[in-house]
Structures are given as structure tokens and as C-alpha cells.
N, C-alpha and C positions, 0 to 999 in steps of 0.2 A: 286695468289701466294703471289706477290710484295701487292697487298693489306693488306692481311694476313700478310705479314711481319712489314710493315709499325704499325698496329695497337697493334702487340704484342710488336714494341719498345715501342710508345707512351704509350703504358703501363705500363712498364720496368722503362722508364720515370717517370712518376706520381710517381709509388712505389717509386722510390727512392728520387723523393723531400718531398715524407713526409717523409719520410725516414728521409732525411737529415737536415729537419726543425728541428728532435728530437736528431738528431745524439748524443751520450755521453749524453742522457737523463737517470740521476739518478735515478728516481724515484721523485726525488722533485714533490710536486705541490705546487701550488700557488693556491690560493682565488681570485676571485674577484666578493664587494660585494658591496654595495650603501650606503653610510655616509647620518646622519640627515642632513646634507646641500643639499642632493640629487649628491653627487660627487661619483662617481666609484674608487674604490679604488681595487692597487693590494697588497695580502699581503701574510704570508706562515698561517695565518690562519683566522678563523671569529670569531672577538668578539659576545661574546654569544648576543648582545643586538642584533643583525643585522641579528642572523639565522633565526629568526623569518620573514626579508625580500627578504630573498633568495638571491641564489648565483653560481655564477659559479666557479670547478674544472680546473686547466688549467695547463700544462705543464709550466715550465719557456718559452718555442718558443711561447707560445702563443697559443697552440692546445688547444679548449675545450673538457674535459673527459668526463663532465658530469654536466645540470643543476640543481641545485635543486628549485623548484619552491616558491613561496614564501606561508607564509599560510594564510589562510582565515579566515575572523573575521568572528564573531560568528553569524553573517545577512546573509555573504558571504555564509559561508559553512551552513546553514538553508537553503540558496537560493539552490544551489547546491544539497541538501540529496533531498530538493520536487521538483526540477528539474529529479533528477534520477530517485526517485520515480514516478514522474508522465510518462516518459519514461519506465519504466519499465512498466507501467501498463498499458499500451498504449500497448507497446506489447504480454501482455497477450491477452489484448482485439482483436487483430487483428490474434492471433493465435485459438483462442477461438468459434471466429464467423467469417463466410465468408461475408454475410449481414449485413444490417437493417433488412431483414425477416427473418433472423437466430434467431437476438435478439429478438424479437415479438415471434416466434415460443418457445423460453426458455421462455419469460415471462408468455406465456400462459400455459404450462406445470408446471411450478412451483407454478401458482398461482391456476389453478386446483384443486390442490394438497392441499392448503391451505384451500380454499373456500371448498372441501369436509369435511376438517375437520370442518370447521366454520358450513356447514350445521347439521353434526353429532350431534357438541360442542347445535345448536339450538334445536334440534329435543330432546334433554337430557335433558334442562332448561326446555321446555315445557314436557314433562313427569312427569319431580320431580316436575314441578308446579301442574299438576293433580292431583299428590298423595298426595300434602301438601293439594291442594282444599276438597280432599277426607278425609281425616283423621283430619282437622278440622270439613267438617263437620259433624265428628261422633263425632266430642268434644263437638261442639256445641248444639249437638242431646242430648244428654249425659246430656247435664247444663239443658236444658231445660224442660225437663224431671226431674230433681231435682237431679239428680246422680251427683258422685264428676269421671271428669276427670282422667283416672290411671295416673301416674306418665309416664307408660311405653307409653301411647297413644302423651304424652306431649315429651318425648324425643327423639321420632321418630318423631316426627314434628319437633324438634328444629337442626335434625342431617337433614333433609333434606332440611331447609331451608338452614344451613352451607354449604351442599353440595352443590346446587344451588348458594350460594355467590363463589365456589372453581371453578365450571364448568365457570360460569360468567366472572369470572378473566381469565380464561383458553380461552375463547369467546374475549375478550378484549387486550389477548396478539394476538392471530392470525389476530386481526382486523387489529392490529397496524403492524405485519409484513406483510400483504397485501399493505397498505397503503408504506409500505418501501421497498419491493420489486419493487413496478410499481416505487418510485422515482429512483431505482439503472437500470433499464433499463429505462428507459426516460433519465437519464444520461448517459447509457453506449450507448446508440440508437445516442443519440446526440454527444459523444464525436467520435463516430467509424463516424461519416458522416464529422467530421471535420477533423480526421485524413485519411481517406480512400481518401478525395476530393483532397488533399495534393499532 
């Protein structure tokens, strides 16, 4: 009981002390900032040229009401944004995977889809190439026999070649995608080991 009463009295006295320091405070605020000579200045306003350097808002008795941090320079801001982006990426990585084995498993699944597409595209190129050979063989036979190759046949051959070019381009994109996937998952596994080991 005595301890509880003593604690209550101490709390009341502390409250009175804080209140006493600001008794009669009419809401006037002072600002403390550092000028170009490195000297702290207490004033009723912060000149615009010092705002970027940060300042404190205070009562006349010296109680700090608010601290306004200095603005970051372009380089500092870029570094802060880079650090925050890295922290967010790390957080997402830890949420997505429970281990490096999970990362490797995800890599295999993603690569399997791309490799399946690549196999289909290679098969299509092979099939189209056989069709071109067949049509060219017909055209060559016609010419050997002294005949003129029909424009329709020449057009078919040209269309098949264009199709091979389109499919080859798609295959090339998928091959690049496979390299990108491997690179991304290598980086994810490496980063996971770094942050999980901390």
C-alpha cells in the first residue's frame, strides 16, 4: 500500500514538473536550427535557406515538440531508396522460399516449361525444314524436266521460310529466357544464403 502510494505521488510530481516547465505557455513556438557557421540558432522562424538542414520545434521553456530531419541530397536519397528496395526484395525472398532447396525446385519447374516450349519449337523448325526440302525438290524436278515452277509453289516455299524465321526467333527468345531464369535463380539462391545466414 505504501509503495503504491509512493509511486502514485512520484508520478504526480513528475507530471507537475513537466507541466510547470510549460505553465503559462501561450502556444508560441521557437525553432532551433544550425546556420552556415555551424552555430545553433533559436528563432521564431526558420529562414528558408536553413529548412533543408533540418530543425527542432520547441516551447519557450525548451521542450522539444517536433524534430524535422534534414533533407537528403540526391546521392543520399538514391542510396536510401536503393537500400529500402533491397530490404523489400529480401523480405519478399524470405516470404516466398523456406530454403535454397525451395529456390532450386522453383527453378526446375520454371525451366521445365521453357524447355518444353523449346523442344516444340525445334520440332516445328525441323518439320518446316522438311516441308521446304520437299517443295524445293518438286521445284527442282520441274526445272530439270524443262518446266516452269508455278508461282504458287514459289510462294509456298517463301512462306515456309518466313515461318521458319518466325519460329527461330521465338526459339531464340526462349533460349534467352532460360538463361535469364538461371541467372535470376542463381542470384536468389546466393542472396537467400546471405540473409538466412545472418
